[in-house]
C-alpha positions as CSV (number, residue, x, y, z in Angstrom):
1,X,6.6,-52.9,-32.9
2,X,9.6,-50.7,-34.0
3,X,7.2,-48.0,-34.3
4,X,5.6,-48.1,-31.4
5,X,9.0,-48.3,-29.3
6,X,10.1,-45.4,-31.5
7,X,7.0,-43.5,-30.8
8,X,7.5,-44.2,-26.9
9,X,11.3,-42.9,-27.0
10,X,10.3,-39.8,-28.4
11,X,7.4,-39.1,-26.3
12,X,9.6,-40.1,-23.3
13,X,12.3,-37.8,-24.6
14,X,9.7,-34.9,-24.9
15,X,8.3,-35.5,-21.3
16,X,11.9,-35.9,-20.0
17,X,13.2,-32.3,-21.4
18,X,13.6,-29.9,-19.1
19,X,13.3,-26.1,-19.9
20,X,15.8,-23.5,-18.8
21,X,15.3,-19.8,-17.8
22,X,17.9,-17.3,-18.4
23,X,18.6,-14.8,-15.1
24,X,21.7,-12.1,-16.0
25,X,23.8,-10.3,-13.2
26,X,24.3,-7.0,-14.9
27,X,25.4,-3.6,-13.6
28,X,24.7,-5.1,-9.7
29,X,21.1,-6.2,-10.5
30,X,19.4,-9.6,-11.5
31,X,17.6,-8.9,-14.6
32,X,14.4,-10.9,-14.2
33,X,14.6,-10.4,-10.7
34,X,11.3,-11.8,-10.7
35,X,10.5,-15.1,-12.7
36,X,7.8,-17.9,-12.9
37,X,8.9,-21.0,-14.1
38,X,7.2,-24.5,-14.0
39,X,8.8,-27.6,-12.1
40,X,11.8,-29.1,-13.4
41,X,13.5,-25.9,-14.6
42,X,16.8,-25.1,-14.8
43,X,17.6,-21.4,-13.8
44,X,21.1,-20.3,-15.4
45,X,22.1,-16.9,-13.5
46,X,24.9,-15.5,-15.9
47,X,27.4,-12.8,-14.4
48,X,27.9,-10.2,-16.8
49,X,29.8,-8.0,-14.1
50,X,33.5,-7.6,-14.0
51,X,32.8,-8.3,-10.1
52,X,32.1,-11.5,-8.1
53,X,28.6,-11.9,-7.4
54,X,26.8,-15.0,-5.6
55,X,23.0,-16.5,-5.9
56,X,22.4,-17.7,-2.5
57,X,19.0,-18.8,-1.6
58,X,16.9,-17.0,1.3
59,X,17.6,-13.3,2.4
60,X,20.6,-11.6,3.5
61,X,19.6,-12.4,7.2
62,X,18.4,-15.9,6.8
63,X,20.1,-17.7,4.1
64,X,18.2,-21.3,3.7
65,X,21.0,-23.4,2.3
66,X,18.6,-24.5,-0.6
67,X,20.9,-23.3,-3.3
68,X,24.1,-21.5,-3.5
69,X,26.5,-20.8,-6.3
70,X,29.5,-18.4,-6.3
71,X,30.2,-16.3,-10.2
72,X,33.9,-15.2,-9.8
73,X,33.4,-12.9,-12.8
74,X,32.3,-11.6,-16.1
75,X,30.9,-15.1,-18.0
76,X,30.8,-17.4,-15.1
77,X,27.4,-19.1,-14.6
78,X,25.5,-21.2,-11.8
79,X,22.7,-23.5,-12.3
80,X,20.2,-24.7,-10.2
81,X,17.1,-27.0,-11.1
82,X,13.7,-26.3,-9.4
83,X,11.8,-29.8,-8.8
84,X,9.6,-28.5,-6.4
85,X,6.8,-26.0,-6.5
86,X,7.1,-23.1,-4.2
87,X,8.6,-19.3,-4.3
88,X,12.4,-19.1,-3.9
89,X,13.8,-16.0,-2.9
90,X,17.6,-15.3,-3.3
91,X,20.5,-12.9,-3.0
92,X,23.8,-11.8,-3.8
93,X,26.0,-12.6,-0.5
94,X,28.6,-9.7,-1.2
95,X,25.5,-7.0,-2.5
96,X,22.9,-7.6,0.1
97,X,20.3,-5.0,-1.9
98,X,20.8,-7.4,-5.0
99,X,17.4,-10.0,-4.7
100,X,15.4,-12.0,-6.5
101,X,12.5,-14.5,-6.7
102,X,12.1,-17.7,-8.6
103,X,8.1,-18.9,-8.4
104,X,7.9,-22.4,-9.3
105,X,4.5,-23.9,-10.5
106,X,3.1,-27.1,-11.3
107,X,3.9,-28.3,-14.9
108,X,0.8,-28.2,-17.2
109,X,0.9,-30.8,-20.0
110,X,-0.2,-29.4,-23.3
111,X,2.1,-26.2,-23.2
112,X,3.5,-25.4,-26.1
């Protein structure tokens, strides 16, 4: 019986493990400005510039409020977990020319 519980716990832990995907902000650019991730992925934006940037969902003329983070200076990070499929555009509120997109796709079992 213990073996069955252990196997179930290990399986649940594996299924519940959420991947993460990095996006660097460097020289006023989102590096991997276009990213495709499975549902449940946590995207981590890291500021490598010495100035403040933001990660704001939507477009400069129409922020949509889905997520927003401020990255005050070099070394700052912002995380957001994507739990629904779809395409999420984002930009820097301070530098409108900085834009990116996250495409969230269904998770397929059996991926390695």
